[in-house]
VEXDREN-2710 file (C-alpha; in Angstrom, 1 decimal):
% VEXDREN-2710
k/r/px/py/pz
1/MET/-43.4/-52.7/132.1
2/ASP/-46.8/-52.4/134.8
3/ARG/-48.1/-55.8/135.1
4/ASP/-51.3/-55.1/135.2
5/TRP/-51.2/-52.4/132.4
6/TYR/-49.6/-56.0/130.2
7/ASP/-52.5/-58.2/131.2
8/MET/-55.3/-55.2/130.7
9/THR/-53.6/-54.8/126.8
10/LYS/-53.4/-58.2/126.0
11/LYS/-57.5/-58.6/127.3
12/ASP/-57.9/-55.8/125.5
13/LEU/-56.7/-57.2/122.2
14/ASP/-59.2/-59.9/121.3
15/PHE/-59.7/-59.7/117.9
16/HIS/-62.0/-61.6/116.8
17/PRO/-63.5/-62.7/112.2
18/ILE/-66.0/-60.0/112.4
19/THR/-69.4/-61.4/111.9
20/LEU/-73.4/-60.0/111.3
21/ALA/-73.7/-59.2/115.1
22/ASP/-70.8/-56.6/115.2
23/LYS/-73.1/-54.4/113.3
24/GLU/-75.1/-53.6/116.4
25/TRP/-71.6/-52.6/118.3
26/MET/-70.2/-50.9/115.2
27/ASP/-72.6/-49.0/113.7
28/PRO/-73.1/-46.2/116.7
29/LEU/-68.9/-45.7/116.4
30/LEU/-68.6/-45.3/112.6
31/ALA/-72.0/-42.6/113.1
32/GLN/-69.7/-40.9/115.5
33/ASP/-67.0/-40.9/113.2
34/ASP/-68.7/-39.6/110.3
35/ARG/-66.1/-40.3/107.7
36/ASN/-66.3/-39.9/104.3
37/ALA/-63.5/-42.9/103.7
38/CYS/-65.2/-45.9/101.8
39/GLU/-63.7/-48.8/104.0
40/TYR/-65.6/-47.3/106.8
41/THR/-68.8/-49.0/106.5
42/PHE/-69.9/-51.9/108.5
43/ALA/-71.4/-53.9/105.2
44/ASN/-68.0/-53.4/103.5
45/ASN/-65.9/-54.8/105.9
46/PHE/-68.0/-57.8/106.6
47/ILE/-68.8/-58.6/102.6
48/TRP/-64.8/-58.5/102.0
49/ARG/-64.2/-60.4/104.9
50/ASN/-62.7/-63.5/103.4
51/VAL/-61.2/-62.2/100.8
52/TYR/-58.8/-59.7/103.5
53/GLN/-59.4/-62.1/107.2
54/VAL/-61.1/-59.0/108.1
55/GLU/-61.2/-59.0/111.9
56/VAL/-62.5/-56.4/114.3
57/ALA/-62.1/-55.9/118.5
58/ARG/-63.3/-53.0/120.9
59/ILE/-61.0/-51.4/122.5
60/GLU/-60.7/-47.9/124.2
61/GLY/-64.1/-47.2/124.0
62/CYS/-63.2/-47.6/119.8
63/GLY/-63.4/-49.6/117.2
64/VAL/-60.5/-51.3/115.4
65/ILE/-60.8/-53.3/112.1
66/ARG/-57.4/-55.8/111.1
67/PHE/-57.1/-57.5/108.2
68/GLN/-54.2/-58.9/106.3
69/GLU/-52.2/-57.3/103.4
70/ASN/-49.7/-59.4/101.6
71/GLY/-50.0/-61.8/104.2
72/THR/-49.3/-59.4/107.4
73/TYR/-51.8/-57.4/109.2
74/ALA/-52.4/-54.0/108.6
75/TYR/-55.5/-52.0/111.0
76/SER/-57.8/-49.3/110.5
77/TYR/-57.4/-46.3/112.4
78/PRO/-59.7/-46.7/115.4
79/ILE/-63.3/-45.5/115.2
80/GLY/-65.7/-43.4/117.2
81/GLY/-65.0/-41.4/120.1
82/GLY/-63.2/-43.5/122.5
83/ASP/-59.0/-42.5/123.3
84/ARG/-57.6/-43.1/120.4
85/LYS/-53.9/-42.6/121.1
86/ALA/-54.6/-45.2/123.6
87/VAL/-55.7/-47.4/121.0
88/ILE/-52.7/-46.9/119.0
89/GLU/-50.3/-47.4/121.6
90/LYS/-52.0/-50.8/122.5
91/LEU/-51.7/-51.8/119.0
92/LEU/-48.1/-50.8/119.3
93/PHE/-47.7/-52.9/122.2
94/LEU/-49.3/-55.6/120.2
95/CYS/-47.3/-55.2/116.7
96/HIS/-44.0/-55.5/118.9
97/LYS/-44.5/-58.1/121.2
98/ASN/-45.0/-59.9/117.9
99/GLY/-41.8/-58.6/116.4
100/GLU/-44.1/-56.6/113.9
101/LYS/-44.1/-52.6/113.0
102/LEU/-47.6/-50.8/113.2
103/HIS/-49.0/-50.5/110.0
104/MET/-52.3/-48.6/109.4
105/SER/-54.8/-47.8/106.0
106/PRO/-56.6/-45.6/105.1
107/LEU/-56.1/-42.5/107.4
108/THR/-58.1/-39.4/106.4
109/GLU/-57.1/-35.9/106.8
110/ARG/-57.8/-35.8/109.6
111/ASP/-56.6/-39.0/110.9
112/ARG/-53.0/-38.1/109.1
113/LYS/-53.0/-34.5/111.6
114/GLU/-54.1/-36.5/114.6
115/LEU/-51.3/-38.8/114.3
116/ILE/-48.4/-36.8/113.8
117/ARG/-49.6/-34.5/117.0
118/ASN/-49.6/-37.6/119.1
119/PHE/-46.9/-39.8/118.0
120/PRO/-44.4/-37.3/116.1
121/ASP/-42.0/-38.4/114.2
122/GLN/-42.9/-42.2/114.4
123/PHE/-45.1/-42.6/111.2
124/LEU/-44.3/-42.6/107.5
125/LEU/-47.5/-40.9/106.0
126/TYR/-48.2/-41.4/102.4
127/GLY/-50.9/-41.1/99.7
128/ASP/-51.7/-43.7/97.4
129/ARG/-52.9/-42.1/94.1
130/ASP/-54.5/-46.0/93.0
131/ASP/-56.9/-45.5/96.4
132/TYR/-58.4/-42.1/96.3
133/ASP/-62.0/-42.0/96.6
134/TYR/-64.1/-40.2/93.8
135/ILE/-66.8/-38.0/95.1
136/TYR/-69.6/-36.0/93.5
137/ALA/-72.1/-33.9/94.1
138/ARG/-75.1/-35.6/94.1
139/GLU/-77.1/-33.0/92.2
140/LYS/-74.7/-32.7/89.4
141/LEU/-74.9/-36.6/88.8
142/ALA/-78.8/-36.9/89.2
143/GLY/-79.1/-33.9/86.3
144/LEU/-75.7/-34.4/84.3
145/ALA/-75.5/-30.9/83.5
146/GLY/-73.3/-28.1/81.5
147/LYS/-71.3/-28.4/78.6
148/LYS/-68.9/-31.1/80.6
149/LEU/-71.6/-33.8/80.2
150/HIS/-73.1/-33.3/77.6
151/GLY/-71.5/-36.9/76.1
152/LYS/-72.9/-38.6/79.2
153/ARG/-76.8/-37.2/78.2
154/ASN/-76.0/-38.2/74.4
155/HIS/-74.9/-42.1/75.8
156/ILE/-78.8/-41.9/77.8
157/ALA/-80.8/-40.8/74.9
158/ARG/-79.3/-43.4/73.2
159/PHE/-80.0/-46.4/75.9
160/LYS/-83.6/-44.5/75.5
161/ASP/-83.6/-45.0/72.1
162/GLN/-83.1/-48.8/72.5
163/GLY/-86.0/-50.1/73.4
164/GLU/-88.3/-50.2/76.6
165/TRP/-86.7/-49.2/79.6
166/SER/-87.7/-49.2/83.1
167/TYR/-86.0/-48.7/86.7
168/GLU/-87.0/-50.5/89.8
169/PRO/-85.4/-50.7/93.6
170/MET/-83.1/-53.4/94.3
171/THR/-85.7/-55.6/96.7
172/LEU/-85.5/-59.4/97.7
173/GLU/-87.8/-60.8/95.2
174/ASN/-85.8/-59.7/92.5
175/ILE/-82.5/-59.9/94.0
176/GLU/-82.0/-63.4/92.1
177/GLU/-82.1/-61.9/88.8
178/CYS/-79.5/-60.1/89.5
179/ARG/-77.2/-62.9/90.6
180/LYS/-78.5/-64.3/87.2
181/MET/-77.6/-61.2/85.3
182/THR/-74.3/-61.6/86.9
183/TYR/-73.3/-64.9/85.2
184/GLU/-73.9/-63.4/81.8
185/TRP/-71.6/-60.6/82.6
186/ILE/-68.4/-63.0/83.7
187/ARG/-69.4/-65.0/80.8
188/MET/-68.7/-61.8/78.6
189/ARG/-65.3/-61.0/80.5
190/GLU/-64.4/-64.6/80.1
191/GLU/-61.3/-64.1/78.1
192/LYS/-59.9/-61.3/80.4
193/TRP/-61.3/-63.0/83.9
194/ASN/-58.2/-62.8/86.7
195/GLU/-58.1/-63.8/90.3
196/GLU/-59.8/-59.7/91.3
197/MET/-62.7/-60.3/89.0
198/GLU/-63.4/-63.5/91.1
199/GLN/-62.6/-61.7/94.6
200/GLU/-65.2/-59.0/93.5
201/ILE/-67.5/-61.3/92.0
202/ALA/-67.9/-63.6/95.2
203/VAL/-67.8/-60.1/97.0
204/LEU/-70.6/-58.8/95.3
205/HIS/-72.9/-62.6/96.2
206/GLU/-72.3/-61.8/99.9
207/ALA/-73.6/-58.3/99.3
208/PHE/-76.7/-60.5/97.5
209/ASP/-76.8/-63.1/100.5
210/HIS/-76.9/-60.5/103.3
211/PHE/-78.9/-57.7/102.0
212/GLU/-80.8/-57.1/104.1
213/ALA/-79.0/-57.5/106.9
214/LEU/-76.8/-55.3/105.8
215/GLY/-79.2/-52.6/105.1
216/LEU/-78.0/-52.3/101.9
217/THR/-79.5/-50.4/98.9
218/GLY/-80.0/-50.9/94.8
219/GLY/-81.2/-50.1/92.0
220/ILE/-82.4/-52.0/88.6
221/LEU/-82.4/-51.0/85.2
222/ARG/-84.4/-53.0/82.5
223/GLN/-84.6/-53.2/79.1
224/GLU/-87.4/-55.2/77.1
225/GLY/-88.2/-56.6/80.4
226/ALA/-84.4/-58.5/81.0
227/ILE/-82.0/-57.0/83.6
228/VAL/-79.0/-55.4/81.6
229/ALA/-77.6/-53.1/84.8
230/PHE/-78.1/-53.0/88.3
231/THR/-76.1/-50.9/91.7
232/MET/-75.5/-51.4/94.7
233/GLY/-74.7/-49.2/98.3
234/GLU/-75.2/-48.0/101.7
235/PRO/-75.5/-44.4/103.5
236/LEU/-71.8/-43.9/104.2
237/ASN/-72.1/-40.5/106.8
238/SER/-74.7/-37.7/107.2
239/GLU/-74.3/-36.5/103.8
240/THR/-72.6/-38.8/101.6
241/PHE/-73.6/-42.2/100.3
242/VAL/-71.3/-44.5/99.1
243/VAL/-71.9/-47.0/95.6
244/HIS/-70.1/-50.6/96.4
245/PHE/-71.1/-52.3/93.2
246/GLU/-72.3/-51.2/89.3
247/LYS/-72.8/-54.1/86.6
248/ALA/-74.1/-53.3/83.0
249/PHE/-73.9/-55.0/79.9
250/PRO/-70.7/-53.0/77.7
251/GLN/-72.3/-53.8/74.5
252/LEU/-75.4/-51.7/75.2
253/GLN/-74.0/-48.4/74.7
254/GLY/-75.5/-45.7/77.7
255/ALA/-76.3/-48.6/80.0
256/TYR/-74.0/-47.8/82.5
257/PRO/-74.6/-44.2/82.3
258/MET/-78.0/-44.4/82.5
259/ILE/-77.9/-46.7/86.1
260/ASN/-76.0/-44.4/87.4
261/GLN/-78.3/-41.3/86.9
262/GLN/-80.9/-43.9/87.7
263/PHE/-80.2/-44.4/91.3
264/VAL/-78.9/-40.9/92.2
265/GLN/-82.0/-39.8/91.1
266/HIS/-84.6/-42.3/93.3
267/ALA/-82.0/-43.6/95.6
268/CYS/-79.8/-40.8/96.7
269/MET/-82.1/-37.7/97.4
270/ASP/-81.5/-36.9/100.8
271/TYR/-77.4/-36.9/100.6
272/ALA/-75.3/-34.2/99.0
273/TYR/-73.1/-36.4/97.9
274/VAL/-72.9/-39.4/96.2
275/ASN/-68.8/-41.9/96.9
276/ARG/-68.0/-44.2/94.1
277/GLU/-65.0/-45.8/95.6
278/GLU/-61.7/-45.7/94.3
279/ASP/-60.1/-46.3/90.8
280/THR/-57.7/-49.0/91.7
281/GLY/-54.8/-48.0/89.2
282/ASP/-57.5/-48.9/86.1
283/PRO/-56.6/-46.9/83.6
284/GLY/-60.3/-47.3/81.7
285/LEU/-62.1/-47.2/85.0
286/ARG/-60.0/-44.2/86.2
287/LYS/-61.1/-42.5/82.8
288/ALA/-64.4/-43.6/83.8
289/LYS/-64.6/-42.0/87.1
290/LEU/-62.6/-38.3/86.1
291/SER/-65.4/-38.2/82.9
292/TYR/-68.1/-37.4/85.7
293/TYR/-65.7/-34.2/87.0
294/PRO/-65.6/-35.5/90.5
295/GLU/-65.9/-32.6/93.1
296/ILE/-63.7/-34.1/95.7
297/LEU/-60.9/-36.2/94.9
298/LEU/-60.5/-38.0/98.6
299/LYS/-56.9/-38.7/99.8
300/LYS/-56.4/-41.6/101.3
301/TYR/-52.9/-42.4/103.8
302/ILE/-51.2/-44.8/104.5
303/ALA/-49.4/-45.1/107.8
304/GLU/-46.2/-47.5/108.8
305/GLU/-44.2/-47.5/111.8
306/SER/-40.8/-46.1/110.6
307/GLU/-37.7/-44.6/111.0
308/ILE/-38.3/-43.0/108.2
309/LEU/-41.4/-40.5/107.3
310/PHE/-42.3/-37.6/105.2
311/ALA/-41.8/-34.2/106.9
312/ASP/-45.4/-32.8/107.7
313/PRO/-44.8/-29.0/106.0
314/LYS/-46.2/-27.3/109.9
315/GLU/-45.4/-29.9/112.5
316/ASP/-41.4/-30.3/111.2
317/ARG/-40.2/-26.9/110.1
318/ALA/-38.3/-26.2/112.9
319/LYS/-37.1/-29.7/112.6
320/ILE/-35.8/-29.3/109.4
321/GLN/-34.6/-25.7/109.8
322/GLU/-32.4/-27.1/112.2
323/ILE/-30.9/-29.6/110.1
324/TRP/-30.4/-27.1/107.1
325/GLN/-28.7/-24.3/109.4
326/LYS/-26.3/-27.1/110.5
327/CYS/-24.9/-28.5/107.3
328/PHE/-25.9/-25.2/104.7
329/PHE/-25.5/-22.3/107.3
330/ASP/-28.4/-20.1/104.8
331/GLU/-29.9/-17.4/106.6
332/GLU/-33.5/-18.1/108.0
333/GLY/-35.3/-16.2/105.1
334/TYR/-33.6/-18.0/102.4
335/ILE/-34.6/-21.2/104.0
336/ASP/-38.1/-20.4/104.6
337/LEU/-38.2/-19.7/100.7
338/PHE/-37.9/-22.9/100.0
339/LEU/-40.5/-24.4/102.1
340/GLN/-43.3/-22.2/101.6
341/ASN/-42.7/-22.7/98.1
342/ARG/-41.1/-26.3/97.1
343/MET/-42.0/-28.4/100.6
344/THR/-45.4/-30.9/100.5
345/GLU/-45.9/-33.5/102.2
346/GLU/-44.7/-35.7/100.1
347/THR/-41.7/-34.6/99.0
348/MET/-39.2/-34.2/101.9
349/LEU/-38.3/-37.3/103.9
350/LEU/-37.0/-37.4/107.2
351/TYR/-34.6/-40.3/109.3
352/CYS/-35.2/-39.9/113.0
353/VAL/-33.4/-42.0/115.7
354/ASP/-35.3/-42.4/118.8
355/HIS/-38.2/-39.8/117.0
356/LYS/-35.5/-37.4/116.1
357/PRO/-35.3/-36.5/112.9
358/VAL/-31.5/-36.3/112.2
359/SER/-31.1/-36.3/108.3
360/MET/-33.3/-35.0/105.6
361/ALA/-33.8/-34.9/101.4
362/SER/-35.8/-33.8/98.8
363/PHE/-37.5/-35.4/96.2
364/LEU/-38.8/-32.4/93.6
365/PRO/-40.8/-33.8/91.1
366/ALA/-40.1/-33.0/87.7
367/THR/-39.6/-34.7/84.2
368/TYR/-36.7/-36.6/82.6
369/GLN/-36.3/-36.4/78.8
370/GLN/-34.4/-39.0/76.7
371/GLY/-34.5/-38.5/72.9
372/GLU/-38.3/-38.9/72.2
373/GLU/-39.1/-39.9/75.4
374/LYS/-40.7/-37.8/78.5
375/ARG/-41.3/-39.7/81.9
376/GLU/-41.9/-38.7/85.6
377/ALA/-38.8/-38.0/87.6
378/TYR/-37.4/-36.6/91.0
379/TYR/-34.9/-34.2/91.2
380/VAL/-33.0/-34.7/95.1
381/TYR/-32.2/-31.6/96.8
382/ALA/-31.2/-30.3/100.7
383/VAL/-29.5/-34.1/101.6
384/ALA/-28.1/-33.2/104.8
385/THR/-27.6/-35.1/108.1
386/LEU/-26.7/-33.6/111.7
387/PRO/-22.8/-33.4/112.2
388/GLU/-22.9/-35.7/114.9
389/TYR/-25.2/-38.4/113.4
390/ARG/-23.1/-38.5/110.5
391/LYS/-21.2/-42.0/109.0
392/HIS/-24.6/-44.0/110.0
393/GLY/-25.9/-44.2/106.4
394/TYR/-28.4/-42.6/107.1
395/ALA/-29.2/-40.1/103.8
396/THR/-28.1/-43.3/101.6
397/LYS/-31.4/-45.0/103.6
398/LEU/-33.5/-41.9/102.1
399/LEU/-32.4/-42.3/98.9
400/MET/-32.7/-45.9/98.8
401/PHE/-36.0/-45.6/100.1
402/ALA/-37.2/-42.8/97.5
403/ARG/-35.5/-44.9/94.9
404/ALA/-38.2/-47.6/96.0
405/HIS/-41.2/-44.9/96.9
406/TYR/-41.1/-43.3/94.1
407/ALA/-40.4/-45.6/90.8
408/ALA/-38.7/-43.5/88.9
409/PRO/-35.4/-41.8/88.0
410/LEU/-33.8/-40.1/90.8
411/LEU/-31.8/-36.5/89.5
412/LEU/-28.9/-34.7/91.2
413/SER/-26.2/-32.0/90.8
414/PRO/-23.8/-32.5/93.2
415/ALA/-21.8/-29.5/94.4
416/SER/-18.7/-31.4/94.3
417/GLU/-16.3/-34.1/93.3
418/GLU/-16.6/-35.8/96.6
419/LEU/-19.9/-35.1/96.3
420/GLU/-20.3/-37.0/93.1
421/GLU/-17.9/-40.0/94.4
422/TYR/-20.6/-40.4/96.9
423/TYR/-23.1/-40.9/94.6
424/SER/-21.7/-42.9/92.6
425/LYS/-21.3/-45.2/95.5
426/MET/-24.7/-45.3/95.8
427/GLY/-25.5/-46.4/92.2
428/PHE/-26.0/-42.8/90.6
429/GLU/-24.1/-42.3/86.9
430/PRO/-23.5/-39.6/85.0
431/LEU/-26.5/-38.3/83.5
432/THR/-24.5/-38.1/79.9
433/GLU/-20.8/-39.0/78.5
434/GLY/-19.8/-35.4/78.7
435/LYS/-20.0/-32.3/80.8
436/SER/-24.1/-30.5/80.5
437/LEU/-23.8/-27.9/77.9
438/VAL/-24.9/-24.2/79.3
439/MET/-25.1/-22.5/75.7
440/LEU/-25.3/-24.2/72.0
441/GLU/-24.1/-22.8/68.9
442/ALA/-26.1/-20.9/66.3
443/GLU/-25.4/-21.2/62.6
444/GLU/-24.5/-17.2/62.6
445/GLY/-26.2/-14.4/64.5
446/SER/-28.4/-11.7/63.3
447/ASP/-28.0/-7.8/63.0
448/GLU/-31.4/-6.7/64.6
449/PRO/-31.2/-5.2/68.3
450/PHE/-31.6/-6.9/71.1
451/THR/-34.3/-6.0/73.7
452/PHE/-34.4/-6.4/77.1
453/SER/-37.4/-7.2/79.8
454/GLU/-37.7/-8.2/83.2
455/GLU/-41.4/-8.8/82.6
456/ILE/-41.7/-12.8/82.1
457/SER/-44.0/-14.7/83.7
458/PRO/-43.2/-18.9/84.5
459/ALA/-45.5/-19.5/81.7
460/ASP/-43.2/-17.9/79.5
461/TYR/-40.2/-19.1/80.6
462/VAL/-41.7/-22.9/81.0
463/LYS/-42.6/-22.5/77.3
464/ILE/-39.3/-21.1/76.0
465/ARG/-37.0/-22.8/77.8
466/ASP/-39.2/-26.5/76.9
467/SER/-38.9/-25.9/73.1
468/HIS/-35.3/-25.1/73.7
469/PHE/-34.2/-27.9/75.4
470/ALA/-36.7/-30.8/74.6
471/GLN/-34.3/-32.2/71.9
472/GLN/-31.0/-32.5/73.8
473/GLY/-32.2/-34.7/76.9
474/TYR/-33.0/-32.4/79.5
475/VAL/-34.6/-32.2/83.1
476/GLY/-38.1/-30.7/82.7
477/TRP/-39.4/-28.0/85.2
478/ASP/-43.1/-27.2/85.8
479/GLU/-44.8/-23.4/86.5
480/ALA/-44.1/-23.9/90.5
481/ALA/-40.8/-25.0/90.0
482/ILE/-39.6/-21.9/87.5
483/ARG/-41.4/-19.4/89.7
484/TYR/-39.4/-20.5/92.6
485/ALA/-36.4/-20.6/90.7
486/MET/-36.8/-16.9/89.6
487/ASP/-38.0/-16.0/93.4
488/GLU/-34.2/-17.8/95.1
489/ASN/-32.8/-16.3/92.2
490/ALA/-34.0/-12.7/92.8
491/TYR/-33.4/-13.5/96.7
492/CYS/-29.9/-13.5/95.9
493/GLY/-30.3/-10.5/93.8
494/GLY/-30.5/-11.9/90.8
495/LYS/-32.2/-11.2/87.8
496/THR/-34.1/-13.0/85.3
497/LEU/-34.6/-11.5/81.6
498/LEU/-36.6/-12.2/78.6
499/ILE/-34.3/-11.2/75.8
500/SER/-35.5/-10.8/72.6
501/GLN/-34.2/-10.2/69.1
502/GLY/-37.1/-10.2/66.4
503/THR/-39.2/-12.5/66.1
504/ASP/-36.8/-14.7/68.8
505/ARG/-36.9/-14.9/72.6
506/GLU/-34.4/-16.6/74.8
507/LEU/-33.8/-16.1/78.4
508/LEU/-31.4/-15.2/80.6
509/MET/-30.9/-16.2/84.3
510/TYR/-28.0/-14.5/86.4
511/ARG/-27.1/-12.8/89.6
512/VAL/-24.1/-11.2/90.4
513/SER/-21.2/-11.9/92.9
514/GLY/-18.6/-9.0/93.7
515/GLU/-17.3/-8.4/89.8
516/ASN/-18.2/-11.8/88.8
517/LEU/-21.8/-11.9/86.9
518/ILE/-23.3/-15.7/87.0
519/VAL/-24.9/-17.3/84.5
520/GLU/-27.5/-19.8/86.0
521/GLU/-29.3/-20.7/83.2
522/THR/-29.6/-19.4/79.3
523/THR/-31.0/-20.1/76.1
524/LEU/-28.9/-17.7/74.3
525/SER/-26.6/-19.1/71.8
526/GLU/-22.6/-18.4/71.8
527/VAL/-22.8/-16.1/69.1
528/GLN/-26.5/-14.1/70.4
529/TRP/-24.1/-14.3/73.9
530/LYS/-21.2/-12.8/72.4
531/GLN/-23.0/-9.8/70.8
532/ILE/-24.2/-9.1/74.4
533/GLU/-22.0/-9.5/76.8
534/PRO/-20.6/-5.7/76.7
535/GLU/-23.6/-4.3/77.7
536/LEU/-24.2/-6.9/80.5
537/LEU/-21.1/-6.2/81.7
538/THR/-21.6/-2.7/81.7
539/ARG/-25.5/-2.9/83.2
540/ASN/-24.2/-5.0/85.9
541/GLN/-20.9/-3.1/86.7
542/VAL/-18.9/-6.3/86.4
543/THR/-15.6/-7.4/85.0
544/SER/-16.3/-11.2/84.1
545/VAL/-18.6/-14.3/83.1
546/THR/-19.1/-17.7/85.3
547/LYS/-21.2/-19.6/82.5
548/VAL/-22.1/-22.6/85.3
549/VAL/-22.3/-26.1/84.4
550/HIS/-23.9/-28.7/86.0
551/ARG/-22.7/-31.8/86.5
552/GLY/-25.6/-34.2/86.2
553/MET/-26.0/-37.6/87.4
554/VAL/-29.3/-39.9/87.4
555/LEU/-30.2/-43.4/89.6
556/PHE/-33.1/-45.4/87.9
557/PRO/-35.3/-47.5/89.4
558/GLU/-33.9/-50.9/91.0
559/GLY/-33.8/-53.4/87.6
560/GLU/-34.0/-50.7/85.2
561/GLN/-30.9/-50.1/82.5
562/THR/-29.4/-46.6/82.7
563/PRO/-29.8/-45.7/79.6
564/VAL/-26.8/-42.6/79.9
565/GLN/-27.0/-40.1/76.8
566/LYS/-24.2/-38.7/75.0
567/SER/-25.3/-34.9/75.4
568/GLY/-28.0/-33.3/77.3
569/TYR/-28.6/-30.9/79.8
570/LEU/-29.2/-30.1/83.6
571/GLY/-29.8/-26.9/84.7
572/LEU/-32.0/-25.0/87.4
573/THR/-30.6/-27.0/90.0
574/LEU/-32.4/-24.5/92.9
575/GLY/-29.6/-23.5/94.3
END
């Protein structure tokens, strides 16, 4: 490594605790980026400085914010119009020098694309739903028009009926009243008080202390002269205002929607949007923020330097196709069908060696029904490693990472006994005690004729499928997955039929291989099947039938006991 570069890099990476003096050089850089993520304001970083030990540095014409999470450093994505690639190279140098890997958060969609372009196959990028920002059209928050927001208007009307009220801007003259109001607000929550609340109040008082210096804007709601609610925020970018705090007495009906509306009407007139930050995973807060119907649910990403990364549907397609073809020998059209319909930026993992993807695995969202319980799960599909990179445990690492990342059951159907043994060594267990059934018994048959139709929508397929298998314990798929299953079956020359007998509607998905009709899935009973089998054989000019029986296996999150069911069904394994 060049000594001059080393010395220069070391000098550039001189982080220092954030102070008010940093506002002068950071504000122009933040304005250049014009970001809509709530973390990218000077004030937000300053008031949280003691909680997260916030530090800043100027590197290659950019600003970088460093903070601590769980005892380790994390970095903002570089802000400003400088050489962001060079900045990240220097951050990589700093982290590696300290025996760490670079962790950046949060990244916008623009940042994600730029990072993939500049550092391909080097960073694991994923979103955290708890951290998504709620962004609303200012006009809608101000007017609360329409049927959906009728309840908010009713709450505001109830507030107005409870006594004399007034709204006023927050100023240095009334800010101490707001501070005193928070003490009463805390007292009302004494039984639910926790460390996170303690931190938030400390940060709020930092905002009070530096209100003018930070350029904050606030609003106050009074009832009978006393403060009952207040809010505070600042401009985020050229078209968005961000609300950092909002407090109201909870027992006072309509106080929260009232301060929300009044503040937007009086303080946000020059902005098209209002960012009301994330919900942090709190169910009550999520419900409240969704009830205002956000215009944008802003996805923010975490970037971690890693050998494991989520594949980008566009940038990594050629690499995925290479692994797929060398391992499964499928034609390009078949691979494209899957990638176009089932791959997203958070469903396929790659393992990289020297920044080259050598192993892959898909994790498709599904549901897993156990008795009365229905829970989120992920179906494992297309697990493959390039032949020259096998025997190193790369696929196992992908599966173990997915187990921890998704924190949900992983389901799969091994194609052979050899693979079943392979997955058993990882901790996968049988989904059921016996083999999964394709067809169920019926008490008796019917003399009514059958009708066959290829006109069946994915929505109808899901409805019939769910009602048929729900009591068996089964793997459920949404409409998008069923649409793909139908398209995949058609690509392979198969058909999906709606079979009616009187008022009964049943499903049959099958394909033909030589003289054999292969049943992929059906809701027909054994009795019904015997009635229609001769006609199906004749229609398809085949002489035999194979009913596919899938071996289902499941791996639950670590520490969770696997409740293996006595019976159940795993079908539509997508290939």
